[in-house]
C-alpha positions, -999 to +999 in steps of 0.1 A: +000+000+000+028+024+008+045+018-025+012+023-043+006+055-024+040+068-033+035+059-069+002+077-071+017+107-053+047+107-077+024+107-107-002+131-093+018+158-075+034+174-106+000+176-123-020+189-094+009+212-084+008+228-119-029+235-112-020+251-078-038+224-059-023+204-030-027+167-026-054+172+001-071+198-021-072+173-049-088+148-027-115+173-018-120+184-054-125+147-065-150+142-037-169+173-048-168+162-084-189+132-076-218+156-072-239+174-047-228+196-019-209+182+010-208+192+046-174+199+062-180+168+084-185+146+053-154+161+037-132+155+067-145+120+071-142+110+035-107+125+030-095+113+065-084+148+072-087+163+107-116+188+107-094+219+111-072+208+082-102+201+060-115+236+068-082+251+058-081+231+026-116+241+017-108+278+025-080+276+000-102+260-027-128+287-021-102+315-023-090+300-056-126+299-068-124+261-073-152+255-048-179+276-031-200+274+001-238+276+001-264+271+029-281+237+028-316+244+015-330+216+037-312+226+069-304+263+070-280+257+099-256+236+076-233+249+050-224+228+020-193+229-001-198+226-039-175+223-068-172+255-089-169+256-127-132+263-124-128+234-100-146+211-125-122+223-152-092+215-130-106+180-123-111+173-160-076+186-169-059+166-142-078+134-148-072+137-185-035+141-180-032+114-154-052+090-177-028+097-206+003+093-184-011+061-168-020+048-202+016+052-213+028+032-183+002+005-178-013+001-213-044+009-232-076+017-211-095-013-226-072-040-214-085-068-191-057-062-166-064-025-163-102-032-158-093-058-131-069-033-114-097-007-114-121-032-098-096-042-071-088-005-063-126+002-060-130-028-036-100-015-016-114+020-014-149+009-003-136-016+022-117+010+043 
């Protein structure tokens, strides 16, 4: 797992860094890209960041206009974080570049091995 984490960080850091997004910021952007607004508690829990760190990361994303906060329409006491249009563009650019780079390393996207790897990674992600 550590080697996989380092390999992902090595591939991702230059790409996200070029977009001005930290690794933690990238994790938050990916979560927001899955749709809907997220509470700070959900963001902290999903990204495994301490709540104060998650708040600082979201503050930076909001300042960079990659995300925005809006009051929850169902519960006016809650504030939800949403992906902004610029944030979606960053996610699309980074994912596209990582996909191209990964394809050069591990082969065409339609290979059986790559599909199996994606399934295993999904199982691992949902098991934790």
